[in-house]
PDB file with SEQRES, HELIX, SHEET and CRYST1 records, atoms N, CA, C and O in Angstrom:
SEQRES   1 A   75  MET SER PHE LEU ARG ASN THR ALA ALA PHE PHE GLY ILE          
SEQRES   2 A   75  LEU ASN LEU SER ALA ILE GLY GLY ALA THR LEU TYR LEU          
SEQRES   3 A   75  ARG SER HIS HIS VAL TYR ASN LEU GLU GLU HIS GLU ALA          
SEQRES   4 A   75  ARG MET ASP GLU LEU GLU GLY THR LEU ARG GLY HIS ILE          
SEQRES   5 A   75  GLY LEU ILE GLU GLU ALA LEU ASP ARG LEU GLU GLY ARG          
SEQRES   6 A   75  ALA ALA GLU ALA ASP ARG GLY ASN LYS MET                      
HELIX    1 AA1 SER A    2  ARG A    5  1                                   4    
HELIX    2 AA2 THR A    7  LYS A   74  1                                  68    
CRYST1    1.000    1.000    1.000  90.00  90.00  90.00 P 1           1          
ATOM      1  N   MET A   1      58.850   2.199 -83.641  1.00  0.00           N  
ATOM      2  CA  MET A   1      57.553   2.805 -83.735  1.00  0.00           C  
ATOM      3  C   MET A   1      57.425   3.610 -85.026  1.00  0.00           C  
ATOM      4  O   MET A   1      56.828   4.687 -85.039  1.00  0.00           O  
ATOM      5  N   SER A   2      57.974   3.094 -86.083  1.00  0.00           N  
ATOM      6  CA  SER A   2      57.923   3.822 -87.346  1.00  0.00           C  
ATOM      7  C   SER A   2      56.513   3.834 -87.927  1.00  0.00           C  
ATOM      8  O   SER A   2      56.154   4.753 -88.663  1.00  0.00           O  
ATOM      9  N   PHE A   3      55.702   2.807 -87.599  1.00  0.00           N  
ATOM     10  CA  PHE A   3      54.347   2.797 -88.153  1.00  0.00           C  
ATOM     11  C   PHE A   3      53.484   3.900 -87.543  1.00  0.00           C  
ATOM     12  O   PHE A   3      52.499   4.322 -88.149  1.00  0.00           O  
ATOM     13  N   LEU A   4      53.852   4.374 -86.337  1.00  0.00           N  
ATOM     14  CA  LEU A   4      53.110   5.483 -85.749  1.00  0.00           C  
ATOM     15  C   LEU A   4      53.375   6.783 -86.499  1.00  0.00           C  
ATOM     16  O   LEU A   4      52.538   7.686 -86.498  1.00  0.00           O  
ATOM     17  N   ARG A   5      54.532   6.877 -87.135  1.00  0.00           N  
ATOM     18  CA  ARG A   5      54.838   8.077 -87.919  1.00  0.00           C  
ATOM     19  C   ARG A   5      54.114   8.044 -89.258  1.00  0.00           C  
ATOM     20  O   ARG A   5      53.855   9.086 -89.861  1.00  0.00           O  
ATOM     21  N   ASN A   6      53.796   6.857 -89.710  1.00  0.00           N  
ATOM     22  CA  ASN A   6      53.048   6.726 -90.950  1.00  0.00           C  
ATOM     23  C   ASN A   6      51.562   6.772 -90.585  1.00  0.00           C  
ATOM     24  O   ASN A   6      51.017   5.795 -90.071  1.00  0.00           O  
ATOM     25  N   THR A   7      50.924   7.879 -90.844  1.00  0.00           N  
ATOM     26  CA  THR A   7      49.542   8.060 -90.399  1.00  0.00           C  
ATOM     27  C   THR A   7      48.582   7.121 -91.105  1.00  0.00           C  
ATOM     28  O   THR A   7      47.584   6.712 -90.511  1.00  0.00           O  
ATOM     29  N   ALA A   8      48.853   6.768 -92.350  1.00  0.00           N  
ATOM     30  CA  ALA A   8      47.957   5.864 -93.077  1.00  0.00           C  
ATOM     31  C   ALA A   8      47.937   4.493 -92.410  1.00  0.00           C  
ATOM     32  O   ALA A   8      46.869   3.900 -92.260  1.00  0.00           O  
ATOM     33  N   ALA A   9      49.090   3.983 -92.012  1.00  0.00           N  
ATOM     34  CA  ALA A   9      49.150   2.683 -91.345  1.00  0.00           C  
ATOM     35  C   ALA A   9      48.473   2.755 -89.978  1.00  0.00           C  
ATOM     36  O   ALA A   9      47.753   1.838 -89.584  1.00  0.00           O  
ATOM     37  N   PHE A  10      48.709   3.845 -89.264  1.00  0.00           N  
ATOM     38  CA  PHE A  10      48.101   4.002 -87.943  1.00  0.00           C  
ATOM     39  C   PHE A  10      46.575   4.018 -88.046  1.00  0.00           C  
ATOM     40  O   PHE A  10      45.890   3.318 -87.301  1.00  0.00           O  
ATOM     41  N   PHE A  11      46.050   4.819 -88.970  1.00  0.00           N  
ATOM     42  CA  PHE A  11      44.601   4.890 -89.121  1.00  0.00           C  
ATOM     43  C   PHE A  11      44.028   3.605 -89.707  1.00  0.00           C  
ATOM     44  O   PHE A  11      42.878   3.261 -89.437  1.00  0.00           O  
ATOM     45  N   GLY A  12      44.812   2.899 -90.500  1.00  0.00           N  
ATOM     46  CA  GLY A  12      44.366   1.606 -91.017  1.00  0.00           C  
ATOM     47  C   GLY A  12      44.195   0.594 -89.900  1.00  0.00           C  
ATOM     48  O   GLY A  12      43.191  -0.116 -89.842  1.00  0.00           O  
ATOM     49  N   ILE A  13      45.182   0.529 -89.010  1.00  0.00           N  
ATOM     50  CA  ILE A  13      45.104  -0.392 -87.872  1.00  0.00           C  
ATOM     51  C   ILE A  13      43.973   0.029 -86.936  1.00  0.00           C  
ATOM     52  O   ILE A  13      43.238  -0.817 -86.426  1.00  0.00           O  
ATOM     53  N   LEU A  14      43.836   1.329 -86.711  1.00  0.00           N  
ATOM     54  CA  LEU A  14      42.757   1.832 -85.868  1.00  0.00           C  
ATOM     55  C   LEU A  14      41.394   1.492 -86.477  1.00  0.00           C  
ATOM     56  O   LEU A  14      40.467   1.108 -85.764  1.00  0.00           O  
ATOM     57  N   ASN A  15      41.283   1.633 -87.774  1.00  0.00           N  
ATOM     58  CA  ASN A  15      40.039   1.322 -88.470  1.00  0.00           C  
ATOM     59  C   ASN A  15      39.714  -0.165 -88.366  1.00  0.00           C  
ATOM     60  O   ASN A  15      38.569  -0.525 -88.091  1.00  0.00           O  
ATOM     61  N   LEU A  16      40.694  -1.024 -88.578  1.00  0.00           N  
ATOM     62  CA  LEU A  16      40.465  -2.471 -88.481  1.00  0.00           C  
ATOM     63  C   LEU A  16      40.064  -2.885 -87.070  1.00  0.00           C  
ATOM     64  O   LEU A  16      39.191  -3.733 -86.891  1.00  0.00           O  
ATOM     65  N   SER A  17      40.705  -2.284 -86.072  1.00  0.00           N  
ATOM     66  CA  SER A  17      40.339  -2.638 -84.693  1.00  0.00           C  
ATOM     67  C   SER A  17      38.927  -2.143 -84.365  1.00  0.00           C  
ATOM     68  O   SER A  17      38.197  -2.821 -83.641  1.00  0.00           O  
ATOM     69  N   ALA A  18      38.533  -0.990 -84.875  1.00  0.00           N  
ATOM     70  CA  ALA A  18      37.173  -0.492 -84.643  1.00  0.00           C  
ATOM     71  C   ALA A  18      36.152  -1.393 -85.328  1.00  0.00           C  
ATOM     72  O   ALA A  18      35.105  -1.692 -84.754  1.00  0.00           O  
ATOM     73  N   ILE A  19      36.447  -1.824 -86.543  1.00  0.00           N  
ATOM     74  CA  ILE A  19      35.539  -2.728 -87.256  1.00  0.00           C  
ATOM     75  C   ILE A  19      35.437  -4.058 -86.517  1.00  0.00           C  
ATOM     76  O   ILE A  19      34.344  -4.607 -86.380  1.00  0.00           O  
ATOM     77  N   GLY A  20      36.567  -4.580 -86.040  1.00  0.00           N  
ATOM     78  CA  GLY A  20      36.555  -5.837 -85.283  1.00  0.00           C  
ATOM     79  C   GLY A  20      35.757  -5.714 -83.999  1.00  0.00           C  
ATOM     80  O   GLY A  20      34.978  -6.606 -83.663  1.00  0.00           O  
ATOM     81  N   GLY A  21      35.943  -4.623 -83.281  1.00  0.00           N  
ATOM     82  CA  GLY A  21      35.196  -4.412 -82.042  1.00  0.00           C  
ATOM     83  C   GLY A  21      33.707  -4.281 -82.288  1.00  0.00           C  
ATOM     84  O   GLY A  21      32.899  -4.845 -81.549  1.00  0.00           O  
ATOM     85  N   ALA A  22      33.339  -3.541 -83.324  1.00  0.00           N  
ATOM     86  CA  ALA A  22      31.921  -3.387 -83.651  1.00  0.00           C  
ATOM     87  C   ALA A  22      31.319  -4.718 -84.077  1.00  0.00           C  
ATOM     88  O   ALA A  22      30.173  -5.022 -83.744  1.00  0.00           O  
ATOM     89  N   THR A  23      32.089  -5.509 -84.813  1.00  0.00           N  
ATOM     90  CA  THR A  23      31.597  -6.819 -85.242  1.00  0.00           C  
ATOM     91  C   THR A  23      31.336  -7.721 -84.045  1.00  0.00           C  
ATOM     92  O   THR A  23      30.299  -8.382 -83.982  1.00  0.00           O  
ATOM     93  N   LEU A  24      32.255  -7.755 -83.107  1.00  0.00           N  
ATOM     94  CA  LEU A  24      32.063  -8.582 -81.913  1.00  0.00           C  
ATOM     95  C   LEU A  24      30.866  -8.105 -81.094  1.00  0.00           C  
ATOM     96  O   LEU A  24      30.092  -8.918 -80.590  1.00  0.00           O  
ATOM     97  N   TYR A  25      30.717  -6.791 -80.964  1.00  0.00           N  
ATOM     98  CA  TYR A  25      29.579  -6.255 -80.216  1.00  0.00           C  
ATOM     99  C   TYR A  25      28.261  -6.620 -80.893  1.00  0.00           C  
ATOM    100  O   TYR A  25      27.330  -7.082 -80.234  1.00  0.00           O  
ATOM    101  N   LEU A  26      28.181  -6.414 -82.199  1.00  0.00           N  
ATOM    102  CA  LEU A  26      26.942  -6.710 -82.910  1.00  0.00           C  
ATOM    103  C   LEU A  26      26.632  -8.196 -82.891  1.00  0.00           C  
ATOM    104  O   LEU A  26      25.465  -8.582 -82.824  1.00  0.00           O  
ATOM    105  N   ARG A  27      27.665  -9.042 -82.950  1.00  0.00           N  
ATOM    106  CA  ARG A  27      27.440 -10.489 -82.886  1.00  0.00           C  
ATOM    107  C   ARG A  27      26.853 -10.871 -81.538  1.00  0.00           C  
ATOM    108  O   ARG A  27      25.892 -11.637 -81.473  1.00  0.00           O  
ATOM    109  N   SER A  28      27.425 -10.343 -80.457  1.00  0.00           N  
ATOM    110  CA  SER A  28      26.908 -10.681 -79.127  1.00  0.00           C  
ATOM    111  C   SER A  28      25.482 -10.155 -78.957  1.00  0.00           C  
ATOM    112  O   SER A  28      24.646 -10.814 -78.338  1.00  0.00           O  
ATOM    113  N   HIS A  29      25.208  -8.989 -79.497  1.00  0.00           N  
ATOM    114  CA  HIS A  29      23.856  -8.430 -79.419  1.00  0.00           C  
ATOM    115  C   HIS A  29      22.880  -9.291 -80.224  1.00  0.00           C  
ATOM    116  O   HIS A  29      21.752  -9.524 -79.792  1.00  0.00           O  
ATOM    117  N   HIS A  30      23.312  -9.755 -81.377  1.00  0.00           N  
ATOM    118  CA  HIS A  30      22.471 -10.610 -82.220  1.00  0.00           C  
ATOM    119  C   HIS A  30      22.186 -11.946 -81.528  1.00  0.00           C  
ATOM    120  O   HIS A  30      21.052 -12.425 -81.555  1.00  0.00           O  
ATOM    121  N   VAL A  31      23.188 -12.541 -80.920  1.00  0.00           N  
ATOM    122  CA  VAL A  31      23.002 -13.806 -80.206  1.00  0.00           C  
ATOM    123  C   VAL A  31      22.022 -13.617 -79.051  1.00  0.00           C  
ATOM    124  O   VAL A  31      21.159 -14.464 -78.824  1.00  0.00           O  
ATOM    125  N   TYR A  32      22.151 -12.520 -78.329  1.00  0.00           N  
ATOM    126  CA  TYR A  32      21.226 -12.224 -77.232  1.00  0.00           C  
ATOM    127  C   TYR A  32      19.795 -12.111 -77.755  1.00  0.00           C  
ATOM    128  O   TYR A  32      18.869 -12.667 -77.165  1.00  0.00           O  
ATOM    129  N   ASN A  33      19.617 -11.396 -78.856  1.00  0.00           N  
ATOM    130  CA  ASN A  33      18.273 -11.242 -79.427  1.00  0.00           C  
ATOM    131  C   ASN A  33      17.716 -12.574 -79.902  1.00  0.00           C  
ATOM    132  O   ASN A  33      16.518 -12.820 -79.766  1.00  0.00           O  
ATOM    133  N   LEU A  34      18.555 -13.435 -80.455  1.00  0.00           N  
ATOM    134  CA  LEU A  34      18.092 -14.752 -80.886  1.00  0.00           C  
ATOM    135  C   LEU A  34      17.619 -15.584 -79.701  1.00  0.00           C  
ATOM    136  O   LEU A  34      16.601 -16.271 -79.792  1.00  0.00           O  
ATOM    137  N   GLU A  35      18.348 -15.530 -78.592  1.00  0.00           N  
ATOM    138  CA  GLU A  35      17.952 -16.278 -77.401  1.00  0.00           C  
ATOM    139  C   GLU A  35      16.640 -15.739 -76.833  1.00  0.00           C  
ATOM    140  O   GLU A  35      15.781 -16.512 -76.409  1.00  0.00           O  
ATOM    141  N   GLU A  36      16.488 -14.426 -76.825  1.00  0.00           N  
ATOM    142  CA  GLU A  36      15.244 -13.823 -76.345  1.00  0.00           C  
ATOM    143  C   GLU A  36      14.073 -14.212 -77.243  1.00  0.00           C  
ATOM    144  O   GLU A  36      12.980 -14.504 -76.756  1.00  0.00           O  
ATOM    145  N   HIS A  37      14.302 -14.215 -78.540  1.00  0.00           N  
ATOM    146  CA  HIS A  37      13.250 -14.590 -79.484  1.00  0.00           C  
ATOM    147  C   HIS A  37      12.850 -16.052 -79.289  1.00  0.00           C  
ATOM    148  O   HIS A  37      11.665 -16.385 -79.319  1.00  0.00           O  
ATOM    149  N   GLU A  38      13.834 -16.915 -79.091  1.00  0.00           N  
ATOM    150  CA  GLU A  38      13.536 -18.331 -78.872  1.00  0.00           C  
ATOM    151  C   GLU A  38      12.721 -18.522 -77.597  1.00  0.00           C  
ATOM    152  O   GLU A  38      11.795 -19.334 -77.568  1.00  0.00           O  
ATOM    153  N   ALA A  39      13.059 -17.780 -76.546  1.00  0.00           N  
ATOM    154  CA  ALA A  39      12.305 -17.878 -75.292  1.00  0.00           C  
ATOM    155  C   ALA A  39      10.863 -17.409 -75.492  1.00  0.00           C  
ATOM    156  O   ALA A  39       9.932 -18.022 -74.970  1.00  0.00           O  
ATOM    157  N   ARG A  40      10.677 -16.322 -76.246  1.00  0.00           N  
ATOM    158  CA  ARG A  40       9.316 -15.844 -76.511  1.00  0.00           C  
ATOM    159  C   ARG A  40       8.528 -16.854 -77.332  1.00  0.00           C  
ATOM    160  O   ARG A  40       7.342 -17.068 -77.083  1.00  0.00           O  
ATOM    161  N   MET A  41       9.178 -17.475 -78.306  1.00  0.00           N  
ATOM    162  CA  MET A  41       8.482 -18.458 -79.140  1.00  0.00           C  
ATOM    163  C   MET A  41       8.119 -19.703 -78.328  1.00  0.00           C  
ATOM    164  O   MET A  41       7.060 -20.292 -78.546  1.00  0.00           O  
ATOM    165  N   ASP A  42       8.982 -20.108 -77.397  1.00  0.00           N  
ATOM    166  CA  ASP A  42       8.661 -21.241 -76.526  1.00  0.00           C  
ATOM    167  C   ASP A  42       7.451 -20.919 -75.652  1.00  0.00           C  
ATOM    168  O   ASP A  42       6.572 -21.760 -75.462  1.00  0.00           O  
ATOM    169  N   GLU A  43       7.412 -19.705 -75.125  1.00  0.00           N  
ATOM    170  CA  GLU A  43       6.273 -19.296 -74.299  1.00  0.00           C  
ATOM    171  C   GLU A  43       4.996 -19.249 -75.133  1.00  0.00           C  
ATOM    172  O   GLU A  43       3.937 -19.681 -74.678  1.00  0.00           O  
ATOM    173  N   LEU A  44       5.096 -18.733 -76.335  1.00  0.00           N  
ATOM    174  CA  LEU A  44       3.936 -18.672 -77.226  1.00  0.00           C  
ATOM    175  C   LEU A  44       3.464 -20.070 -77.601  1.00  0.00           C  
ATOM    176  O   LEU A  44       2.262 -20.326 -77.672  1.00  0.00           O  
ATOM    177  N   GLU A  45       4.407 -20.972 -77.842  1.00  0.00           N  
ATOM    178  CA  GLU A  45       4.043 -22.349 -78.177  1.00  0.00           C  
ATOM    179  C   GLU A  45       3.284 -23.002 -77.024  1.00  0.00           C  
ATOM    180  O   GLU A  45       2.285 -23.687 -77.241  1.00  0.00           O  
ATOM    181  N   GLY A  46       3.761 -22.787 -75.803  1.00  0.00           N  
ATOM    182  CA  GLY A  46       3.067 -23.338 -74.642  1.00  0.00           C  
ATOM    183  C   GLY A  46       1.668 -22.776 -74.493  1.00  0.00           C  
ATOM    184  O   GLY A  46       0.729 -23.503 -74.168  1.00  0.00           O  
ATOM    185  N   THR A  47       1.530 -21.476 -74.731  1.00  0.00           N  
ATOM    186  CA  THR A  47       0.213 -20.852 -74.647  1.00  0.00           C  
ATOM    187  C   THR A  47      -0.725 -21.427 -75.701  1.00  0.00           C  
ATOM    188  O   THR A  47      -1.879 -21.741 -75.410  1.00  0.00           O  
ATOM    189  N   LEU A  48      -0.223 -21.562 -76.927  1.00  0.00           N  
ATOM    190  CA  LEU A  48      -1.061 -22.108 -77.997  1.00  0.00           C  
ATOM    191  C   LEU A  48      -1.449 -23.552 -77.720  1.00  0.00           C  
ATOM    192  O   LEU A  48      -2.586 -23.950 -77.970  1.00  0.00           O  
ATOM    193  N   ARG A  49      -0.511 -24.337 -77.205  1.00  0.00           N  
ATOM    194  CA  ARG A  49      -0.835 -25.730 -76.882  1.00  0.00           C  
ATOM    195  C   ARG A  49      -1.902 -25.797 -75.794  1.00  0.00           C  
ATOM    196  O   ARG A  49      -2.784 -26.655 -75.838  1.00  0.00           O  
ATOM    197  N   GLY A  50      -1.823 -24.897 -74.824  1.00  0.00           N  
ATOM    198  CA  GLY A  50      -2.835 -24.856 -73.774  1.00  0.00           C  
ATOM    199  C   GLY A  50      -4.202 -24.499 -74.319  1.00  0.00           C  
ATOM    200  O   GLY A  50      -5.201 -25.109 -73.940  1.00  0.00           O  
ATOM    201  N   HIS A  51      -4.257 -23.519 -75.203  1.00  0.00           N  
ATOM    202  CA  HIS A  51      -5.539 -23.136 -75.793  1.00  0.00           C  
ATOM    203  C   HIS A  51      -6.090 -24.243 -76.680  1.00  0.00           C  
ATOM    204  O   HIS A  51      -7.293 -24.506 -76.678  1.00  0.00           O  
ATOM    205  N   ILE A  52      -5.219 -24.888 -77.433  1.00  0.00           N  
ATOM    206  CA  ILE A  52      -5.673 -25.996 -78.279  1.00  0.00           C  
ATOM    207  C   ILE A  52      -6.235 -27.112 -77.407  1.00  0.00           C  
ATOM    208  O   ILE A  52      -7.244 -27.726 -77.755  1.00  0.00           O  
ATOM    209  N   GLY A  53      -5.589 -27.376 -76.276  1.00  0.00           N  
ATOM    210  CA  GLY A  53      -6.091 -28.389 -75.352  1.00  0.00           C  
ATOM    211  C   GLY A  53      -7.469 -28.037 -74.825  1.00  0.00           C  
ATOM    212  O   GLY A  53      -8.345 -28.898 -74.745  1.00  0.00           O  
ATOM    213  N   LEU A  54      -7.665 -26.773 -74.463  1.00  0.00           N  
ATOM    214  CA  LEU A  54      -8.982 -26.346 -73.979  1.00  0.00           C  
ATOM    215  C   LEU A  54     -10.045 -26.492 -75.062  1.00  0.00           C  
ATOM    216  O   LEU A  54     -11.166 -26.918 -74.784  1.00  0.00           O  
ATOM    217  N   ILE A  55      -9.697 -26.141 -76.283  1.00  0.00           N  
ATOM    218  CA  ILE A  55     -10.652 -26.260 -77.393  1.00  0.00           C  
ATOM    219  C   ILE A  55     -10.991 -27.723 -77.645  1.00  0.00           C  
ATOM    220  O   ILE A  55     -12.153 -28.061 -77.868  1.00  0.00           O  
ATOM    221  N   GLU A  56      -9.983 -28.592 -77.611  1.00  0.00           N  
ATOM    222  CA  GLU A  56     -10.237 -30.018 -77.835  1.00  0.00           C  
ATOM    223  C   GLU A  56     -11.113 -30.602 -76.733  1.00  0.00           C  
ATOM    224  O   GLU A  56     -11.996 -31.413 -77.011  1.00  0.00           O  
ATOM    225  N   GLU A  57     -10.878 -30.199 -75.483  1.00  0.00           N  
ATOM    226  CA  GLU A  57     -11.713 -30.683 -74.385  1.00  0.00           C  
ATOM    227  C   GLU A  57     -13.158 -30.220 -74.549  1.00  0.00           C  
ATOM    228  O   GLU A  57     -14.088 -30.995 -74.327  1.00  0.00           O  
ATOM    229  N   ALA A  58     -13.347 -28.972 -74.934  1.00  0.00           N  
ATOM    230  CA  ALA A  58     -14.709 -28.467 -75.145  1.00  0.00           C  
ATOM    231  C   ALA A  58     -15.379 -29.205 -76.301  1.00  0.00           C  
ATOM    232  O   ALA A  58     -16.565 -29.526 -76.230  1.00  0.00           O  
ATOM    233  N   LEU A  59     -14.626 -29.471 -77.356  1.00  0.00           N  
ATOM    234  CA  LEU A  59     -15.181 -30.205 -78.492  1.00  0.00           C  
ATOM    235  C   LEU A  59     -15.554 -31.622 -78.088  1.00  0.00           C  
ATOM    236  O   LEU A  59     -16.596 -32.130 -78.504  1.00  0.00           O  
ATOM    237  N   ASP A  60     -14.715 -32.267 -77.282  1.00  0.00           N  
ATOM    238  CA  ASP A  60     -15.043 -33.615 -76.801  1.00  0.00           C  
ATOM    239  C   ASP A  60     -16.320 -33.600 -75.967  1.00  0.00           C  
ATOM    240  O   ASP A  60     -17.153 -34.498 -76.087  1.00  0.00           O  
ATOM    241  N   ARG A  61     -16.475 -32.578 -75.121  1.00  0.00           N  
ATOM    242  CA  ARG A  61     -17.698 -32.480 -74.321  1.00  0.00           C  
ATOM    243  C   ARG A  61     -18.915 -32.279 -75.215  1.00  0.00           C  
ATOM    244  O   ARG A  61     -19.957 -32.897 -74.998  1.00  0.00           O  
ATOM    245  N   LEU A  62     -18.788 -31.422 -76.213  1.00  0.00           N  
ATOM    246  CA  LEU A  62     -19.915 -31.191 -77.128  1.00  0.00           C  
ATOM    247  C   LEU A  62     -20.247 -32.444 -77.924  1.00  0.00           C  
ATOM    248  O   LEU A  62     -21.418 -32.778 -78.105  1.00  0.00           O  
ATOM    249  N   GLU A  63     -19.228 -33.133 -78.395  1.00  0.00           N  
ATOM    250  CA  GLU A  63     -19.471 -34.368 -79.147  1.00  0.00           C  
ATOM    251  C   GLU A  63     -20.066 -35.435 -78.247  1.00  0.00           C  
ATOM    252  O   GLU A  63     -20.893 -36.231 -78.694  1.00  0.00           O  
ATOM    253  N   GLY A  64     -19.658 -35.463 -76.992  1.00  0.00           N  
ATOM    254  CA  GLY A  64     -20.227 -36.412 -76.042  1.00  0.00           C  
ATOM    255  C   GLY A  64     -21.699 -36.144 -75.812  1.00  0.00           C  
ATOM    256  O   GLY A  64     -22.492 -37.083 -75.747  1.00  0.00           O  
ATOM    257  N   ARG A  65     -22.082 -34.885 -75.687  1.00  0.00           N  
ATOM    258  CA  ARG A  65     -23.494 -34.530 -75.508  1.00  0.00           C  
ATOM    259  C   ARG A  65     -24.294 -34.887 -76.751  1.00  0.00           C  
ATOM    260  O   ARG A  65     -25.425 -35.361 -76.650  1.00  0.00           O  
ATOM    261  N   ALA A  66     -23.715 -34.664 -77.916  1.00  0.00           N  
ATOM    262  CA  ALA A  66     -24.413 -34.994 -79.159  1.00  0.00           C  
ATOM    263  C   ALA A  66     -24.596 -36.497 -79.270  1.00  0.00           C  
ATOM    264  O   ALA A  66     -25.643 -36.959 -79.724  1.00  0.00           O  
ATOM    265  N   ALA A  67     -23.604 -37.261 -78.865  1.00  0.00           N  
ATOM    266  CA  ALA A  67     -23.711 -38.722 -78.918  1.00  0.00           C  
ATOM    267  C   ALA A  67     -24.765 -39.209 -77.927  1.00  0.00           C  
ATOM    268  O   ALA A  67     -25.523 -40.128 -78.238  1.00  0.00           O  
ATOM    269  N   GLU A  68     -24.824 -38.602 -76.731  1.00  0.00           N  
ATOM    270  CA  GLU A  68     -25.841 -38.985 -75.748  1.00  0.00           C  
ATOM    271  C   GLU A  68     -27.237 -38.645 -76.261  1.00  0.00           C  
ATOM    272  O   GLU A  68     -28.175 -39.415 -76.054  1.00  0.00           O  
ATOM    273  N   ALA A  69     -27.382 -37.515 -76.918  1.00  0.00           N  
ATOM    274  CA  ALA A  69     -28.686 -37.126 -77.466  1.00  0.00           C  
ATOM    275  C   ALA A  69     -29.097 -38.084 -78.577  1.00  0.00           C  
ATOM    276  O   ALA A  69     -30.273 -38.428 -78.692  1.00  0.00           O  
ATOM    277  N   ASP A  70     -28.142 -38.517 -79.395  1.00  0.00           N  
ATOM    278  CA  ASP A  70     -28.453 -39.477 -80.458  1.00  0.00           C  
ATOM    279  C   ASP A  70     -28.891 -40.809 -79.865  1.00  0.00           C  
ATOM    280  O   ASP A  70     -29.818 -41.438 -80.376  1.00  0.00           O  
ATOM    281  N   ARG A  71     -28.240 -41.245 -78.795  1.00  0.00           N  
ATOM    282  CA  ARG A  71     -28.613 -42.511 -78.153  1.00  0.00           C  
ATOM    283  C   ARG A  71     -30.008 -42.409 -77.541  1.00  0.00           C  
ATOM    284  O   ARG A  71     -30.764 -43.380 -77.560  1.00  0.00           O  
ATOM    285  N   GLY A  72     -30.352 -41.251 -77.003  1.00  0.00           N  
ATOM    286  CA  GLY A  72     -31.669 -41.052 -76.403  1.00  0.00           C  
ATOM    287  C   GLY A  72     -32.771 -41.050 -77.446  1.00  0.00           C  
ATOM    288  O   GLY A  72     -33.874 -41.521 -77.169  1.00  0.00           O  
ATOM    289  N   ASN A  73     -32.509 -40.544 -78.613  1.00  0.00           N  
ATOM    290  CA  ASN A  73     -33.518 -40.511 -79.680  1.00  0.00           C  
ATOM    291  C   ASN A  73     -33.732 -41.891 -80.291  1.00  0.00           C  
ATOM    292  O   ASN A  73     -34.827 -42.185 -80.771  1.00  0.00           O  
ATOM    293  N   LYS A  74     -32.732 -42.720 -80.282  1.00  0.00           N  
ATOM    294  CA  LYS A  74     -32.830 -44.042 -80.904  1.00  0.00           C  
ATOM    295  C   LYS A  74     -33.624 -45.012 -80.044  1.00  0.00           C  
ATOM    296  O   LYS A  74     -34.170 -45.986 -80.563  1.00  0.00           O  
ATOM    297  N   MET A  75     -33.697 -44.775 -78.780  1.00  0.00           N  
ATOM    298  CA  MET A  75     -34.382 -45.722 -77.897  1.00  0.00           C  
ATOM    299  C   MET A  75     -35.837 -45.570 -77.921  1.00  0.00           C  
ATOM    300  O   MET A  75     -36.546 -46.300 -77.227  1.00  0.00           O  
TER     301      MET A  75                                                      
END                                                                             
């Protein structure tokens, strides 16, 4: 246990282990945040696709009415 008597080596090893532990913690936290962000973006994409679908359906109905009105005027 001679390295325990050498305080520089002891604090060096302690410092490296603290840096390693913090790195692992921050990595796991970052991965968690990435997964949460991906889930939010998937939900947002679904919402946007739903709204786009509603807009397209309304546009089709409006275009259908305009086409019917054009056919009525031509006769």
